[in-house]
C-alpha positions in Angstrom: 148.6 45.5 92.4 146.8 45.8 95.7 144.4 43.0 94.8 147.3 40.8 93.8 149.2 41.5 97.0 146.1 40.8 99.0 145.5 37.5 97.2 149.1 36.5 97.7 149.0 37.4 101.4 145.8 35.5 101.8 147.2 32.4 100.2 150.3 32.7 102.4 148.2 33.0 105.5 146.1 30.1 104.5 149.2 28.0 103.8 150.7 28.9 107.2 147.3 28.2 108.9 147.2 24.8 107.2 150.8 24.1 108.3 150.0 25.1 111.9 146.8 23.0 111.9 148.5 19.9 110.4 152.2 20.0 111.5 
């Protein structure tokens, strides 16, 4: 569960970062 949550959070953060980098 913890690993899955961390993976999901990491993916979400990366997605947000990508969005911020390329608006």
